[in-house]
C-alpha positions as CSV (number, residue, x, y, z in Angstrom):
1,M,-12.3,30.9,9.9
2,N,-13.4,27.2,10.2
3,I,-10.8,24.9,8.7
4,S,-11.1,21.2,8.1
5,F,-8.0,19.0,8.6
6,S,-8.4,16.5,5.8
7,P,-11.8,16.3,4.1
8,P,-12.4,14.2,1.0
9,D,-12.2,16.2,-2.2
10,I,-15.3,14.9,-4.1
11,S,-16.5,16.4,-7.4
12,D,-19.3,15.7,-9.9
13,L,-16.8,13.3,-11.7
14,E,-16.8,10.9,-8.8
15,I,-20.6,11.3,-8.1
16,N,-21.4,10.6,-11.8
17,E,-19.2,7.5,-11.8
18,V,-20.9,6.2,-8.7
19,V,-24.4,6.9,-10.2
20,D,-23.4,5.1,-13.3
21,T,-22.3,2.1,-11.2
22,L,-25.5,2.1,-9.2
23,K,-27.6,2.2,-12.4
24,S,-25.5,-0.6,-14.0
25,G,-26.8,-3.1,-11.4
26,W,-23.2,-4.2,-10.7
27,L,-22.2,-3.1,-7.2
28,T,-19.5,-5.6,-5.9
29,T,-16.2,-6.5,-7.6
30,G,-16.8,-6.2,-11.3
31,P,-15.9,-4.2,-14.4
32,K,-15.2,-0.9,-12.7
33,T,-12.8,-2.6,-10.2
34,K,-11.0,-4.3,-13.1
35,L,-10.7,-1.0,-14.9
36,F,-9.5,0.8,-11.7
37,E,-6.8,-1.9,-11.3
38,K,-5.7,-1.3,-14.9
39,K,-5.6,2.5,-14.4
40,I,-3.6,2.2,-11.1
41,A,-1.0,-0.1,-12.9
42,E,-0.7,2.4,-15.7
43,F,-0.3,5.3,-13.3
44,S,2.3,3.5,-11.2
45,N,4.2,2.2,-14.3
46,T,3.7,-1.4,-13.3
47,S,2.3,-4.4,-15.3
48,M,-0.6,-5.2,-12.9
49,A,-2.3,-4.0,-9.8
50,V,-4.8,-5.6,-7.4
51,C,-7.5,-3.6,-5.7
52,L,-8.5,-4.6,-2.1
53,N,-10.6,-3.2,0.7
54,S,-7.6,-1.5,2.5
55,A,-3.9,-1.0,2.5
56,T,-3.7,-3.3,5.5
57,A,-5.3,-6.1,3.6
58,S,-2.8,-5.4,0.7
59,M,0.2,-5.8,3.1
60,E,-1.2,-8.8,4.9
61,L,-2.2,-10.7,1.8
62,T,1.3,-10.0,0.3
63,L,2.9,-11.5,3.4
64,R,0.6,-14.5,3.0
65,L,1.4,-14.7,-0.7
66,L,5.1,-14.9,0.2
67,G,4.5,-17.7,2.7
68,I,5.7,-15.6,5.6
69,G,4.5,-16.9,9.0
70,K,5.5,-18.5,12.3
71,G,9.3,-18.6,12.8
72,D,9.9,-15.7,10.4
73,E,10.9,-12.1,11.1
74,V,9.7,-9.0,9.4
75,I,11.3,-5.6,10.0
76,T,9.5,-2.2,10.0
77,S,9.8,1.2,11.5
78,A,9.0,2.1,15.1
79,Y,7.7,5.4,13.7
80,T,4.5,4.5,11.9
81,Y,0.8,3.6,12.2
82,T,0.0,0.2,13.6
83,A,-1.0,-1.3,10.3
84,S,2.7,-1.5,9.2
85,A,3.3,-3.9,12.1
86,S,0.0,-5.5,12.9
87,V,0.0,-7.4,9.6
88,I,3.2,-9.1,10.7
89,E,1.5,-10.2,13.9
90,H,-1.6,-11.4,11.9
91,V,0.5,-13.9,9.8
92,G,2.2,-15.2,12.9
93,A,5.7,-13.7,12.2
94,K,7.8,-11.8,14.6
95,I,7.7,-8.0,14.5
96,I,11.2,-6.4,14.5
97,L,11.1,-2.6,15.0
98,V,13.9,-0.3,13.9
99,D,14.5,3.2,15.3
100,T,14.5,6.2,13.0
101,K,17.7,7.9,12.1
102,K,18.5,10.9,14.3
103,D,16.4,13.9,13.2
104,S,14.6,11.8,10.6
105,F,11.1,10.3,10.2
106,Q,12.6,7.4,8.3
107,M,14.2,4.3,9.7
108,D,17.9,4.2,10.4
109,Y,19.3,2.2,7.6
110,E,22.4,1.2,9.5
111,Q,20.2,-0.3,12.3
112,L,18.1,-1.9,9.6
113,E,21.1,-3.8,8.2
114,K,22.1,-4.9,11.7
115,A,18.5,-6.2,12.4
116,I,18.5,-8.6,9.4
117,T,19.0,-12.2,10.5
118,P,18.6,-15.6,8.7
119,N,15.0,-15.5,9.9
120,T,14.2,-12.2,8.2
121,K,11.9,-12.7,5.3
122,A,10.7,-9.1,4.5
123,I,11.2,-5.4,5.3
124,I,8.2,-3.0,5.4
125,P,9.7,0.5,4.8
126,V,7.2,3.4,5.5
127,D,6.8,6.3,3.0
128,I,5.8,8.8,5.6
129,A,3.8,11.9,4.7
130,G,4.2,11.1,1.0
131,V,8.0,11.1,0.9
132,M,9.5,7.8,-0.3
133,C,12.2,6.0,1.5
134,D,15.8,5.6,0.2
135,Y,15.0,2.4,-1.7
136,D,18.4,2.2,-3.4
137,K,20.0,2.0,0.0
138,I,17.4,-0.6,1.2
139,F,18.1,-2.8,-1.8
140,E,21.9,-2.5,-1.3
141,I,21.4,-3.7,2.2
142,V,19.2,-6.8,1.3
143,N,21.6,-7.7,-1.5
144,R,24.6,-7.5,0.9
145,K,22.7,-9.9,3.2
146,K,21.8,-12.4,0.5
147,T,24.2,-15.0,1.8
148,I,22.3,-15.4,5.1
149,F,18.8,-15.5,3.5
150,M,17.0,-18.7,4.1
151,A,14.1,-19.3,1.7
152,S,11.3,-21.5,2.9
153,N,9.3,-21.8,-0.4
154,E,9.7,-21.5,-4.2
155,L,8.6,-17.8,-4.4
156,Q,11.2,-16.8,-1.7
157,R,13.8,-18.8,-3.6
158,I,13.1,-16.9,-6.8
159,F,13.9,-13.6,-4.9
160,G,16.9,-15.2,-3.1
161,R,17.0,-12.3,-0.6
162,V,14.9,-10.4,1.9
163,I,11.8,-9.0,0.1
164,V,10.9,-5.3,0.2
165,L,7.2,-4.5,0.8
166,A,6.6,-0.8,0.8
167,D,4.0,0.7,3.1
168,A,3.1,3.4,0.6
169,A,-0.2,4.3,2.2
170,H,0.9,8.0,1.9
171,S,2.8,8.0,-1.4
172,F,0.5,7.3,-4.3
173,G,1.8,9.6,-7.0
174,A,5.2,10.2,-5.4
175,T,8.5,9.6,-7.2
176,Y,12.0,8.5,-6.1
177,K,14.8,9.2,-8.6
178,E,12.1,9.7,-11.3
179,R,10.5,6.3,-10.6
180,K,6.9,6.2,-9.5
181,S,5.8,4.8,-6.2
182,G,4.5,1.4,-6.9
183,S,7.3,0.5,-9.3
184,V,10.3,0.8,-6.9
185,A,9.8,-1.8,-4.1
186,D,9.3,-5.5,-4.8
187,F,5.6,-5.0,-3.7
188,T,3.9,-1.7,-2.8
189,S,0.7,-1.2,-0.8
190,F,-1.4,1.9,-1.3
191,S,-4.2,3.3,0.8
192,F,-7.4,4.9,-0.5
193,H,-8.9,5.7,2.8
194,A,-11.1,8.7,3.2
195,V,-8.3,11.0,4.4
196,K,-5.8,9.9,1.7
197,N,-4.8,12.0,-1.4
198,L,-6.9,9.7,-3.6
199,T,-9.9,8.1,-1.9
200,T,-12.4,5.3,-2.5
201,G,-13.9,5.8,0.9
202,E,-12.1,2.8,2.2
203,G,-9.8,0.7,0.0
204,G,-6.3,0.0,-1.1
205,A,-4.2,-1.6,-3.8
206,V,-1.0,-3.5,-4.2
207,T,1.4,-3.4,-7.1
208,W,4.6,-5.3,-7.8
209,R,7.7,-5.2,-10.0
210,D,8.0,-7.8,-12.7
211,I,9.6,-10.9,-11.2
212,P,11.9,-12.9,-13.6
213,G,10.7,-16.5,-13.7
214,L,7.2,-15.7,-12.4
215,E,4.2,-14.8,-14.5
216,N,2.3,-11.7,-13.4
217,E,-1.0,-13.4,-14.1
218,K,-0.1,-16.2,-11.6
219,I,0.6,-13.6,-8.9
220,Y,-2.7,-11.8,-9.7
221,K,-4.6,-15.1,-9.5
222,Q,-3.1,-15.8,-6.0
223,Y,-4.3,-12.4,-4.8
224,M,-7.8,-13.1,-6.2
225,L,-7.9,-16.4,-4.3
226,L,-6.6,-14.9,-1.1
227,S,-9.0,-12.0,-1.2
228,L,-12.2,-13.9,-2.0
229,H,-12.4,-17.0,0.2
230,G,-10.0,-19.0,-2.0
231,Q,-12.8,-19.2,-4.6
232,S,-11.6,-20.2,-8.0
233,K,-13.9,-17.8,-9.9
234,D,-15.0,-14.3,-8.9
235,A,-18.6,-13.0,-9.4
236,L,-17.7,-11.5,-12.8
237,E,-16.3,-14.8,-14.1
238,K,-19.3,-16.7,-12.9
239,T,-21.7,-14.5,-15.0
240,K,-20.4,-16.1,-18.2
241,V,-22.7,-18.6,-19.8
242,G,-22.6,-22.0,-18.1
243,A,-19.8,-20.9,-15.8
244,W,-21.6,-21.1,-12.5
245,E,-19.4,-23.9,-11.1
246,Y,-16.4,-23.0,-8.9
247,D,-14.0,-24.5,-6.4
248,I,-12.7,-23.4,-3.0
249,V,-9.0,-24.0,-3.3
250,Y,-8.3,-23.2,0.3
251,P,-10.2,-21.4,3.2
252,A,-8.9,-17.8,2.6
253,Y,-10.1,-14.3,3.4
254,K,-12.7,-11.7,2.3
255,C,-11.2,-8.3,1.4
256,N,-12.2,-7.5,-2.2
257,M,-12.9,-4.0,-3.4
258,T,-16.4,-3.1,-4.8
259,D,-17.3,-1.4,-8.0
260,I,-18.9,1.4,-6.0
261,M,-15.6,2.1,-4.3
262,S,-13.7,1.8,-7.6
263,S,-16.1,4.3,-9.2
264,I,-15.0,7.0,-6.7
265,G,-11.3,6.1,-7.5
266,L,-11.8,6.3,-11.2
267,G,-13.3,9.8,-10.9
268,Q,-10.4,10.8,-8.5
269,L,-7.8,9.6,-11.0
270,Q,-9.1,11.9,-13.7
271,R,-8.3,14.9,-11.4
272,Y,-5.3,13.5,-9.5
273,S,-2.5,15.4,-11.3
274,Q,-4.2,18.7,-10.5
275,M,-4.8,17.6,-6.9
276,L,-1.1,16.7,-6.5
277,E,-0.1,20.1,-7.9
278,R,-2.4,21.9,-5.5
279,R,-0.9,20.0,-2.6
280,R,2.6,21.1,-3.7
281,E,1.5,24.7,-3.9
282,I,0.2,24.6,-0.3
283,I,3.4,22.9,1.0
284,E,5.5,25.6,-0.7
285,L,3.3,28.3,0.9
286,Y,3.7,26.7,4.3
287,D,7.5,26.4,3.8
288,K,7.6,30.1,2.8
289,E,5.6,31.3,5.8
290,L,7.0,29.0,8.5
291,T,10.7,30.0,8.4
292,G,13.0,30.6,11.3
293,S,14.4,28.7,14.3
294,H,11.1,27.8,15.8
295,F,10.1,25.4,12.9
296,A,11.6,22.3,11.2
297,P,9.3,21.1,8.5
298,L,9.7,17.8,6.7
299,K,11.3,18.4,3.3
300,H,8.9,17.1,0.6
301,Y,10.9,17.9,-2.6
302,N,14.5,17.7,-3.7
303,E,16.6,16.5,-6.6
304,E,16.1,12.8,-5.7
305,Y,12.4,12.6,-4.7
306,S,9.1,14.3,-5.2
307,S,6.5,13.8,-2.5
308,S,2.8,13.1,-3.0
309,G,2.3,15.8,-0.4
310,H,0.0,13.8,1.9
311,L,0.8,15.4,5.3
312,Y,2.6,18.5,6.4
313,L,4.8,17.3,9.3
314,L,6.3,20.1,11.3
315,R,8.6,19.9,14.4
316,L,8.6,22.7,17.0
317,S,12.3,23.0,17.4
318,G,13.7,22.4,20.8
319,Q,10.3,21.8,22.4
320,D,8.8,18.9,24.3
321,E,5.6,16.9,24.3
322,N,3.8,19.1,26.8
323,Y,4.6,22.3,24.8
324,R,3.4,20.6,21.6
325,N,0.2,19.6,23.2
326,R,-0.5,23.1,24.4
327,V,0.1,24.4,20.9
328,I,-2.5,21.9,19.6
329,E,-5.0,23.1,22.1
330,K,-4.4,26.8,21.3
331,M,-4.7,26.1,17.6
332,A,-8.0,24.4,18.2
333,E,-9.2,27.5,20.0
334,K,-8.6,29.3,16.7
335,N,-10.7,26.7,14.9
336,I,-7.6,25.1,13.4
337,P,-7.5,21.3,13.7
338,T,-4.1,19.7,13.9
339,N,-2.8,16.2,14.5
340,V,0.3,14.2,15.4
341,H,1.9,11.7,13.0
342,Y,2.8,9.4,14.7
343,K,2.8,8.2,18.2
344,P,5.6,5.6,17.9
345,L,4.4,2.0,18.2
346,P,6.3,1.2,21.5
347,M,4.2,3.9,23.2
348,H,1.0,2.0,22.6
349,S,-0.1,-0.7,25.2
350,A,-0.5,-3.4,22.5
351,Y,3.2,-3.2,21.5
352,Q,4.3,-2.8,25.1
353,E,2.6,-6.1,25.8
354,L,4.6,-7.6,22.9
355,G,7.7,-6.6,24.7
356,F,8.7,-3.3,23.1
357,N,10.0,-0.5,25.2
358,M,10.1,3.2,24.1
359,E,13.5,3.7,25.7
360,D,15.0,1.5,23.0
361,Y,13.8,3.9,20.3
362,P,15.1,7.4,21.4
363,N,15.3,8.9,17.9
364,A,11.7,8.0,17.2
365,Y,10.5,9.5,20.5
366,N,12.5,12.7,19.8
367,M,10.7,13.1,16.4
368,Y,7.3,12.5,18.0
369,K,7.6,14.7,21.1
370,N,7.5,18.0,19.2
371,E,5.8,17.0,15.9
372,I,2.6,18.7,14.8
373,T,0.7,18.0,11.6
374,L,-1.0,21.0,9.9
375,P,-4.1,20.8,7.6
376,L,-3.2,19.9,4.0
377,H,-5.7,19.2,1.3
378,P,-6.6,20.6,-2.1
379,L,-9.7,22.4,-0.8
380,L,-7.6,24.7,1.3
381,E,-7.4,28.3,0.1
382,D,-4.2,30.4,0.3
383,E,-5.9,32.8,2.8
384,Q,-6.6,29.8,5.0
385,V,-3.0,28.6,4.8
386,K,-1.8,32.0,5.8
387,Y,-4.3,32.2,8.7
388,I,-2.9,28.8,9.9
389,C,0.7,30.0,9.7
390,N,0.0,33.4,11.3
391,S,-1.9,31.7,14.1
392,L,0.9,29.2,14.8
393,K,3.6,31.9,14.7
394,S,1.5,34.0,17.1
395,I,1.1,31.1,19.5
396,V,4.7,30.0,19.6
397,N,5.7,33.6,20.2
398,E,3.5,33.9,23.3
399,T,5.6,34.3,26.4
400,V,2.9,32.9,28.6
401,L,2.9,29.5,26.9
402,I,3.9,27.0,29.5
403,K,6.6,24.6,28.3
């Protein structure tokens, strides 16, 4: 068998939406993007959403919207992809990394609370593999720390506490205590990259909870300014009769989503509930097949949360990095691509140069050293999943495998 790790699931719905856009003559940010924003907000149970060209842009612009910069601190997990932390560096704030809890892919909430100082302005929790963090616990922590919070602008004063910006690149469609991802954190950043559950090729979006004392339209307008050079009118607004004139309010950035990208997303949204259900079926089949002491899979579903089923993270119990890497090689020999999610940030040279040391994050390293990610996407057939499982079981049972 030839198995793909995470191919985009594209149907005639998406193709027809893109063709319709190409024929319309409107390719950049326009009516399809505005419709996609509306649909994302409805899906996430929020009042509004903003579509941008990546989840990274969504997080960075949110930090800039909040006025976070030099002298401020932002906390995130050591066990994540670089985007969760690089955006902190981009705005000039200090990155504070927190280790994971023992035997968990999520940050240690006790360490999180200890890491909050008067300089802390935001926390970026990471919804890894589609499983949402324990946001009730996170909000309990930031509320307990309200007395030391030091606001540096009016928006921060409205919150009156550390702000929670979810890195939900993996969790579009997930739920936490029956609340949809996008409506739980103060701000939520989604990714629609080619390998994500719902794709626009590249792309992302940000949603936010209603903020008492602040109009949603005002927040939306700030995102529009930040994402399009600080220009007071976008291209769609300038098409109105006599409305050519515009102002540059401040020299901002260029990270808008196009209507071509939004068209793919609109087609994907029409099928998304079925895509999520198929991911759940595959995860349940993996869980059924990969039992026993050799394997420790990430739990995707329980009474409190329902995952979006983005990645199937599996630990090879009691094994080390060399063993895991050999397993990856042997799986590849059987035409089964696998991956590792993630190499903790302090293992990368860029973060070592910033002063981070992997020895300070032992729990994150222990999660990484024997983690292997198996293929998971709606195009997988049950027979392929069983082939993957049988191959993996055969490999780990080989006595010649060098640890």
